[in-house]
C-alpha positions in Angstrom: -16.8 -17.6 -13.7 -19.3 -19.5 -11.5 -16.7 -22.1 -10.7 -14.2 -19.4 -9.3 -16.8 -18.2 -7.0 -18.1 -21.7 -6.2 -14.6 -23.0 -5.1 -13.6 -19.8 -3.4 -10.7 -19.2 -5.8 -11.9 -15.8 -6.5 -11.1 -14.8 -2.9 -7.7 -16.5 -3.3 -7.0 -14.2 -6.3 -7.9 -11.2 -4.5 -5.9 -12.1 -1.5 -2.8 -12.6 -3.7 -3.5 -9.2 -5.4 -3.8 -7.5 -1.9 -0.4 -9.1 -0.8 1.4 -8.1 -4.0 0.0 -4.5 -3.3 1.2 -4.6 0.1 4.7 -5.9 -1.0 4.8 -2.9 -3.6 3.7 -0.4 -0.9 6.5 -1.7 1.4 9.1 -1.7 -1.0 8.3 1.5 -2.3 8.4 3.0 1.1 11.6 1.4 2.0 13.4 2.4 -1.0 12.2 6.1 -1.3 11.0 6.8 2.1 7.8 8.2 0.6 4.3 6.7 0.3 2.3 5.0 2.9 4.2 3.7 5.8 3.5 0.0 6.4 2.4 0.6 10.1 -0.3 2.9 8.5 -2.1 0.3 6.6 -1.1 -3.0 8.2 -4.3 -2.9 10.6 -6.7 -2.3 7.5 -4.9 -4.9 5.5 -5.2 -7.5 8.3 -8.8 -6.8 8.8 -9.5 -7.1 5.2 -7.7 -10.3 5.0 -9.9 -11.9 7.8 -13.2 -10.7 6.1 -11.9 -12.2 2.7 -11.2 -15.2 4.7 -15.0 -15.4 6.1 -16.3 -14.9 2.9 -14.3 -17.6 1.4 -15.6 -20.0 4.2 -19.1 -19.0 3.4 -18.7 -19.7 -0.4 -17.1 -23.2 0.3 -19.5 -24.2 3.1 -17.1 -24.1 6.0 -18.1 -24.8 9.5 -19.7 -21.7 10.9 -17.2 -21.6 13.7 -14.3 -20.8 11.4 -16.3 -18.2 9.6 -17.3 -16.7 13.2 -13.5 -16.7 14.2 -12.4 -15.0 11.0 -15.1 -12.3 11.5 -14.1 -11.8 15.2 -10.3 -11.7 14.1 -11.4 -8.7 11.6 -13.1 -7.0 14.1 -10.2 -7.1 16.5 -7.7 -5.9 13.8 -10.2 -3.2 12.9 -10.5 -2.0 16.4 -6.8 -2.2 16.8 -6.5 0.0 14.0 -8.9 2.4 15.0 -7.3 2.8 18.5 -3.9 3.3 16.9 -5.2 6.0 14.4 -7.4 7.8 17.4 -3.9 8.8 19.0 
């Protein structure tokens, strides 16, 4: 299991699972009109993706600037999601 973490591939797997989940939710909503609307989870999804990319960068020893950029992008997506939900 250690190589999965050292190489960052564990984060790749989690990202693939997240994208598959999002695809299932979108397809379910489009075909039935029920479930969570894509616009209702998109901000949360994007924020989570950027957090995972920052984690991956930390695991593989990426330049700190890329990690910081991912964290700022996650914060921006999170704040946009909060703003949209606040209305």
